[in-house]
N, C-alpha and C positions, 0 to 999 in steps of 0.2 A: 447199401454199403458193402464193403469187403469184409468177409469173414476171415480175419487175420489168423485166428487159431487154426482154421482149416489150411491156410497157406503154410503156416509153420509146420503142419503135419505132412505136407505134400512136397515141398520144394526139393527134398532129397530122396523122394520115393523112386524106386527102381522097379523093373518088370522083367520077367523071363522073355526069352526070344519068342516063345509062342504067344505070350500076351502082346508083345510089340507087333507081331504080325497081325493079330486080330485088330489092334488099334488102327494100324495102317489100312487094313481092309475097310474099316468103318470110315476112315478119313477120306478115302477115295470116292465116297458117295457125296462129297462136297457139302455136308450138312454140319460141319464143325466138330469140335471135340469138347468133352468135359474137362474141367480143371484137373481131375485125376489122370485122365488120358494124356493131357498135355504135359503134366509133370513127369510121367513115365518116359515120354519121348525126350524131354529136355535132359533127362539123366542117362540116356543111352550113351555108351562109351565104346562099344564094339564097332569097328570100322564097317563091317558088312551091314550092321543094323542102321548106322547113320547114313550109309549110302542108300539104303532102302527108304529112309525118311526123305532124303533129297529127291529120290525118284518119284515118290508119292506126291510130294509138294509140287514138283514140276508138272505132273499129270493134272493135278487140281488147277494149277495156275493156267495151263494151256486150255483146259476145258472151259474155264470161266472167262479168261481174258485173251486167249490166243497169244500172239506175240506183242500185244500192245504194251507200250511203256509210255507213261505220261511224264513230260519234263516240265519243271517250273524253276524260276530263278528267285532267290531271296534278295530282298532290297531292304537294307538296314536304314531306318529313319533316324535313329539316335542310339548312342551308347551311354547316355546318362541313366543312372539307376539310384534308387533310394534304399536298396537292400544291400546287406553284406552277406554274401554267400561265399564260402571258403574256396569253392572250385572255379569261380567265374571271374573273368577279366574285367567285366563291367561293374564289379562290386564297387559300392560307393567309397570304400576305404582305399581303393587302388589309386595311387598317385602317379603311377608309371605310364598311364595312357593319356592321349589327348582326347578330350570330350568334344563331340560334335552332335548337334541336333539340326537336321535339315529342315528348311521351310517346305511348305507344300509345293511351291514352285520348283525347288531344288529336287524334291522327291519325284515330281512329274518329269523333270528333265532326265533323271536317272532311269525312270521307267521308259522314256522315249529311246534312250540308248539301248536298253534291253530289247525293246521292240525291234529296233533296227538290226539286232542280231538274230531275230527270228522268234523271240520269246512271245508267247501269247498268254501265259499264266505267270503271275507274280505272287510271292509271299512277302507281305510287309512284316518286317521284324522290328518291333518297337521296344526300346528300353523301358524298364519299369520305373518310370518317373512321372508322377501325375502332372507336374508342371509343364512338361514338354511332350508327354506321350499319353495324355488323357484322351477320353473318347472324342472330344471336340477336335483335337489336333489330328487324331487318326482319321476321323470321317472327312475332315477337310482334305487330307492327302488322298483318300480313296476317291472322293468326288473329283478332285483335280486330275487324277490319272484317267478316270473314265471320260472326262471332258476333252482331254488333250491327246490321248493315246488310243490305239486300237488294241486294247488288252481285253481278252475274253473273260478272264476270271481273276479276281483279286482276293487272295486269302490273307488272313491276319493272324500274327502271333504276337500277343500282347498280354499285359498283366490282367489278372482276373478282375471282373467288374460285378456290380450288382445288376439285377434284372432290368432296371430302368435304363442303365447305360448300354446293356446288351441290346435292348430294343432300338436304341439310337444307332448302334453299330449295324444292326440288321437293316435298318431303313436306308443305309448307305449302299446297300446291295453287295455286301461282301459275299464271298463263296464260303470257305471253311474258316471257322474259328479254331485256332490251334493253341494248345497249352500243354506243357509237360509237367508231370508231378515230380520229375527228377528222380527221386527214390521213394518207394512206397513204405519203406521201413521207418516207422515213426521215430525210433531212437536215433537212427542215422540222420534222418531229416532234421531233427532238432539240433544235432551236433553240427551239421554243415551250414544251416541257415542261422547265422549269428544274430542278425537284427533286421528290422524292416518288416513290412506287411507280409512278405513272402514267408516269414517264419510261421505263419498261421497255416498249418497243414490242412485243416478241414476246409477253410475258405478256398484254398487252391483246389483241393480235390473236388469240391462241389461246383467249381466254375463251369465245367461242361454241362452240368445239370441246369444251372441258371441260364446258360446260353440257349439251351433247347427250350426252356420255359419262356424265353424271350422271343422265340420264333426262329432262331437260327437253325437252318435245316441240317447243316453238316458241322460236326466237331471233330477235331483231331487230338489224340492223346499220345502218351508215350513216356518211357523212362529215359534218364540219361545213364546209359550203360557204363558201368565202372564205378559208380558211387556205392553200390552194394552188390551182393551176390546176384548175378544176372538171372539165375533161375527164379529167385524170389521175386525180383522186379518184373520179370516177364509174366509170371503167374498172376501177380497183382494187376498188371495191365490187362490181362485177359479177364480177370474178375471184375475190373472196372468196366470193361466192355459189356460183360454180362449184366452188371448193375444198370447200365444205361438202357440196355435192351429190355430188361424186365420192367423198368419203371416207365420208359417212354416209347417202347416199341421200336426203337431204332438204336443201333450201336454206333460206335465211332466211324466216321467216313474214312479216316486214316489212322494208322498207328505208326509213329516214327521210332526209329531205332538208332539214334546217334550214339556214338561211343565218345566218352570223355577224352579230351586232349588237354594237357597242361596249358594254362593261360598265363601270359605275361602279367606279373604283379599279383597273381592270385595267392591267397594264403596257403592253399593246398598245392604243394609242388608236384606230387606224383598222383597216380591213379590208384585209389584204395583197393579196388577189386578189378584188375585188368581182365579184359575179355579177349581171348585169342581169336584169330581169324577163323579158325575151325569151329569154335563154339559160336562165333557170330553167325556163320553160315547156317549152323544147326538151329539156332534160335529163330532166325528169319524163316526157315523152313517150317518150324513148329507153329509159328504164328500164322503162316499161310494155311496150314492144315486146321488150326483151331478156329480161325475166323476167315473162312475162304473168300468172302465177299467184301472184305475190308482192304483198302489200299495200304500197302506198306511203303513207307518213305525211306529211301536210302540217300544219305547226304554225300556231298562231294568231299567231305572229310575222309571218306574211304577211297581207296585206290580205284582207278578205272577198271582194273582186272577183277577186283573183288566185287564191285558193283555189277559188272557184266555177269559174273558168275551167279550172284544172288538174284539178279533179275530173271533168271530162269524160273524162279518160284516166287518172286515178289510181285510188283505191279507198277509202283510209282518210283520215281527217281529224282 
């Protein structure tokens, strides 16, 4: 589990220029960083120091991945949801959107269209509604796509499950199981998740663990940046990665870094803790140095120029 008292003591920790230089020298060895070291880099504010962080992250990325960037396309199967989350347009209380749940044939047809555009990797994004997006519906979609399309890898982003259902999901030959904690700050999490199963912080936090116990080889984690102080949530994400590594001998396959955008009909009109482009580039670089062999997912909600810039030290896109 995460030592939240440690995170509280670290997320605003700073370092001298000499200390930062030592941390970056260590980071260039591509063996990762401790939470203390990562915290000190996240709090760097001097332009020259941040430029040095960017350069170190670029070197580590090039050493491990070269110029490789992996593309995948999201395919939404449903926007029905049984949760009420203040920041999300899919929230069950939202009456301003049209609800759609695709059949497996319709999902496969959309996958075929993506394939015709050159995509070979797809992420199925499923609304958190057990009636329309339970494990049976998801695996039916996965199997239909594999039967009818030349897709190399199907990843899944869906509601947390118990171990038995994760085993069923694994049997359908998915790639990565992806789930976001949204924010790791418990008080903020409780405030933003008004009702529904998603309100259970611990059940969601432990979903990657149950997936690994069910035999799923790859899991993806991440925060929704903007719900709380990005330094806190990034450090908790790194601590979550450490927890998985220590317990199972494998960390997350990917860490995603989406920034919150206001959604139509959502209860939360603005972004509680906005993350600037500059801080976004910095946090991506720090994640690269802290977990050098983990893929970093940049979404198309970011501009093309920002994604291109961050890809210098990210990996996935």
